[in-house]
C-alpha distance (Angstrom), angle and dihedral (degrees) to the residues before:
residue distance angle dihedral
G1 . . .
K2 3.76 . .
M3 3.81 95.0 .
A4 3.83 91.7 54.7
E5 3.80 89.9 49.0
A6 3.79 90.7 51.8
K7 3.81 93.6 48.4
S8 3.82 93.6 47.8
A9 3.75 90.7 51.3
F10 3.85 89.6 65.7
R11 3.80 98.9 38.4
H12 3.80 118.0 97.3
E13 3.71 115.8 -143.4
D14 3.80 115.6 -127.1
V15 3.82 108.9 -127.8
S16 3.75 134.5 167.3
D17 3.79 117.9 -90.6
E18 3.86 89.7 -117.2
K19 3.81 93.5 50.9
L20 3.79 91.0 47.7
E21 3.84 92.5 50.4
A22 3.84 88.6 50.4
R23 3.78 91.6 49.5
V24 3.83 92.1 50.0
R25 3.88 92.3 46.8
S26 3.77 90.2 49.3
E27 3.76 94.9 51.0
M28 3.81 97.9 40.3
G29 3.82 89.4 55.2
R30 3.76 86.2 71.6
V31 3.81 95.0 58.1
V32 3.84 106.4 29.1
T33 3.77 124.2 70.3
H34 3.81 93.7 -149.9
P35 3.80 108.8 29.9
H36 3.81 91.8 165.5
H37 3.79 86.7 71.0
V38 3.77 92.3 62.6
E39 3.79 120.0 82.3
V40 3.80 116.8 -149.7
R41 3.73 126.6 -162.2
A42 3.81 125.7 171.1
S43 3.81 129.9 -165.6
N44 3.81 121.6 173.0
G45 3.83 94.5 -29.9
S46 3.82 93.8 -42.1
V47 3.86 112.5 116.1
T48 3.81 121.1 -162.4
L49 3.72 117.0 -160.1
G50 3.83 121.8 -159.8
G51 3.78 138.5 167.1
S52 3.80 127.2 49.4
V53 3.76 138.6 -47.2
L54 3.79 135.8 174.9
A55 3.80 108.9 -90.1
S56 3.81 89.1 -127.8
E57 3.86 90.1 59.3
F58 3.84 98.4 44.3
D59 3.83 97.8 91.7
A60 3.84 92.7 46.7
L61 3.77 90.0 48.0
M62 3.79 93.3 53.3
K63 3.76 93.6 44.5
C64 3.87 89.2 49.2
V65 3.80 93.7 50.1
Y66 3.84 93.8 45.7
G67 3.82 86.9 52.5
V68 3.78 96.5 56.1
E69 3.76 113.3 109.4
G70 3.76 111.3 -108.7
V71 3.84 95.7 26.6
R72 3.78 111.1 126.0
E73 3.85 100.7 165.8
V74 3.81 136.6 10.3
I75 3.79 119.9 -148.9
N76 3.82 109.1 -159.5
R77 3.81 116.8 -147.3
M78 3.84 93.4 148.8
E79 3.76 125.5 133.5
T80 3.85 117.3 -147.0
H81 3.70 127.5 -151.0
S82 3.79 137.8 176.7
A83 3.77 122.2 -104.6
A84 3.88 90.0 -111.7
A85 3.85 90.0 56.8
A86 3.79 90.6 50.1
A87 3.89 91.5 50.4
G88 3.82 91.1 49.5
A89 3.84 92.0 49.6
S90 3.80 94.0 55.5
């Protein structure tokens, strides 16, 4: 009962890289305005994020990705920008 619950809380599920990438993309779509600007690559539980995101969304994105089941590590290669910079770039 309780012991099994405690053990499962610390166990990372092994999932395919493709499945992990899909999970991360699905979850980050809830916290990032422009998820198509974020590149996601997974390899053995290590997720690399690239691309750009609003500075105001960066912390929520990182928290979201770390929370995805199967993620063991996040490598941040993101660039952040302000909303004003994004509006000017359009």
